[in-house]
C-alpha positions, -999 to +999 in steps of 0.1 A: +000+000+000+029+023+007+042+018-028+008+026-043+006+058-023+041+068-035+031+061-071-001+082-068+018+110-051+044+110-079+019+108-107-007+132-093+007+156-067+041+160-085+025+162-119+004+193-114-027+177-099-041+166-132-077+154-136-090+118-133-085+107-169-050+121-173-038+107-140-053+073-148-035+073-181-002+081-164-006+053-139-021+027-163+008+031-187+034+023-160+018+001-133-010-023-125-027-036-094-062-047-086-088-019-084-062+006-096-088+028-112-108+030-080-077+040-060-068+067-085-104+081-083-103+080-045-069+098-045-082+127-066-115+129-048-097+133-014-068+154-027-070+186-006-053+208-032-077+196-059-108+200-038-099+235-025-087+248-058-109+231-085-143+223-069-167+248-085-194+264-064-228+250-071-264+260-062-273+234-036-304+251-021-338+257-038-353+291-039-372+302-008-397+329-014-411+352+013-448+359+015-461+393+026-498+403+025-499+439+035-478+471+034-452+477+061-452+440+070-415+438+059-393+467+051-358+460+036-328+483+034-294+483+019-266+506+006-259+513-030-224+527-035-214+548-066-184+569-075-184+602-056-202+632-071-190+668-070-200+671-033-183+638-025-215+619-020-210+583-028-236+562-009-274+558-013-294+543+015-322+524-002-354+514+018-382+494+002-415+479+013-415+443+003-453+440-004-459+472-023-423+475-037-424+512-027-389+525-025-372+554-008-336+563-019-316+587+003-281+599-007-257+599+023-221+610+028-212+578+047-225+545+060-222+551+097-249+537+120-259+571+132-264+582+096-286+551+090-307+557+121-311+594+114-323+588+078-345+559+088-363+580+114-365+613+097-370+602+061-390+570+065-406+561+099-421+595+106-437+595+071-448+559+066-451+545+101-433+516+119-429+484+100-434+450+116-400+437+105-368+455+093-346+434+071-309+441+061-276+424+056-251+421+084-231+453+079-220+470+111-241+500+101-273+479+102-264+457+131-252+484+155-265+492+190-281+524+177-302+505+152-311+478+177-322+504+202-343+523+176-360+490+167-366+482+203-382+516+210-405+514+180-415+478+184-398+467+151-383+432+148-349+433+133-340+404+109-310+398+086-296+379+057-268+354+059-233+367+050-222+369+014-257+362+000-271+392-018-300+372-032-313+372+004-321+410+002-349+421-021-334+456-022-308+443-047-335+443-075-343+479-070-306+488-068-301+475-103-331+495-115-320+527-098-284+522-111-298+518-147-319+550-143-289+570-130-268+557-159-292+574-183-282+608-170-261+631-192-224+634-183-230+668-168-259+655-147-238+626-134-214+650-117-242+658-093-263+627-095-274+630-059-299+658-071-317+632-092-319+602-069-352+611-051-368+622-084-359+589-101-371+569-071-405+587-073-406+579-110-400+542-102-428+543-076-453+557-101-448+529-127-464+495-127-444+468-110-441+435-130-445+415-098-476+430-083-493+444-114-497+478-097-476+508-091-459+510-057-475+544-051-510+531-057-506+502-033-490+524-006-515+553-008-546+539-025-546+564-054-528+572-086-501+599-084-504+632-101-474+638-123-461+671-138-475+661-172-509+659-156-506+695-145-491+707-177-520+693-198-546+699-171-556+663-171-586+655-150-583+635-118-596+600-123-606+594-087-643+595-080-654+623-057-667+612-023-694+634-007-681+629+028-649+619+046-666+587+058-676+577+023-640+584+010-626+562+037-650+534+029-643+536-008-605+537-002-607+507+021-627+487-005-603+497-033-572+489-012-585+455-002-592+446-038-558+459-049-540+439-021-557+407-031-549+411-067-513+422-060-508+392-037-522+368-063-499+383-090-469+381-067-476+345-059-477+336-097-444+354-103-428+338-072-439+303-084-425+309-119-392+322-105-389+293-082-395+268-110-369+285-132-343+288-104-347+253-091-340+238-125-304+248-120-302+235-084-288+202-073-305+201-039-282+189-011-289+193+026-264+190+054-267+172+087-253+181+121-217+169+123-210+170+085-176+183+076-176+211+051-154+238+035-164+274+033-162+293+000-132+316-002-149+351-005-124+372+015-098+378-011-102+410-030-088+424-063-069+399-085-063+365-070-065+342-100-043+316-083-062+316-050-082+285-038-120+286-043-124+272-008-109+282+025-082+258+040-100+253+073-123+223+077-156+231+095-183+209+109-220+217+110-234+227+144-271+232+134-295+244+107-312+277+112-348+266+114-362+254+080-339+277+060-309+266+039-287+284+064-262+266+087-241+274+117-206+259+113-174+260+133-138+249+126-132+213+135-103+223+158-126+248+176-101+276+174-125+302+159-160+314+165-190+298+147-202+313+115-237+313+100-236+308+062-259+299+033-258+264+019-245+276-014-213+287+004-205+253+019-189+223+002-192+188+019-157+174+021-161+141+039-128+131+056-107+157+039-077+166+060-063+201+065-029+189+077-013+197+043-026+233+045-011+238+080+024+228+069+030+261+051+020+297+057-014+306+044-013+338+024-034+366+040-054+391+020-037+425+016-045+451+042-070+476+029-090+505+045-120+493+064-151+497+042-185+482+039-171+455+016-148+442+043-168+447+075-186+414+074-154+395+070-150+391+108-164+357+116-177+370+149-200+393+130-215+363+111-227+346+142-264+349+153-280+343+186-313+333+173-326+311+144-354+336+139-331+365+130-324+350+096-346+351+066-340+340+030-358+366+009-362+366-029-382+390-048-367+377-080-336+356-087-306+377-096-290+367-129-255+371-116-249+367-079-225+392-065-202+383-036-195+418-024-211+452-025-199+468-057-189+504-062-206+512-095-195+535-123-226+551-139-206+567-167 
């Protein structure tokens, strides 16, 4: 057996870690022993270097859609980062209502927790009321004590996505739309794009959403908005005139109930169609407590074409977060805090050893200024105290899953 191991090491490890067919050809042309093909296959399957470098990420969890039936049941927020304008504004705080798709976009100078809390209170909560749940990623600006105290005072339940999983935040869909709208500005207008953000967000709210079949404005306020063109051409108001306030309220209530039912039915149809389309590309695979896994290497930035696709540390599964495809994992050696990650970021590795990785120095990512893109890289920030804090939300599958918040160029 020792000789066989030496042969496989010489013809696989020392030959550039070739694939199964090439390695088998090298061995077959020089040696023979019973069940040789199975030994070669087992060698490659359990080769740490091949697994960590070559194993491609796969979608292993089916799409989980969220169901909301009324406005302000779930409000989601996120930051969209652009290149700075003439006033050095580079961030947009985006807040959307999941049911109506109503969006509020607020340009900000930074992403500090105090800035988020101030904008959330002054520009959203005092105008639209307190939502039942507030959903965000795990950025420090959203998970700070200030935000938690604000939610506690207003009776809002704070929930979050799992790290490195943008599909879990429905705001991403509006971010793409807003980015596209900002990209249509002229070059001169792009130098002060912050002046157009709120106007474009209002334009989005006034157009029919493909998911609900209604405009976000109509679902939120129960009436059609009056646009500048309506005033310019003196177009009549289409709303029926109610003789009294009580009659107006009754008519509004009946109209909203009908709109909500229709919007919910339309959203269910779209969600079902999206799930069927998404799940076609999924090879569903669940994990059990105790399973050994690798974590996808998402921490390296810039150009790292030679880097492994999976981190060297071997983890084991501690528990599943409720019924969601989200798992809490911890290094087998227990020398680091637990991390909570989506199933698509985990690779079952069986009895794969990490001894060979510990023999050398593991390259560390280059030091960079602390920004939103690197804040969630601290494993301690990825640990949750409650299964209920996590939700997997999908308004619509993203065609290209991003692994980090991008700084977009609208030129």
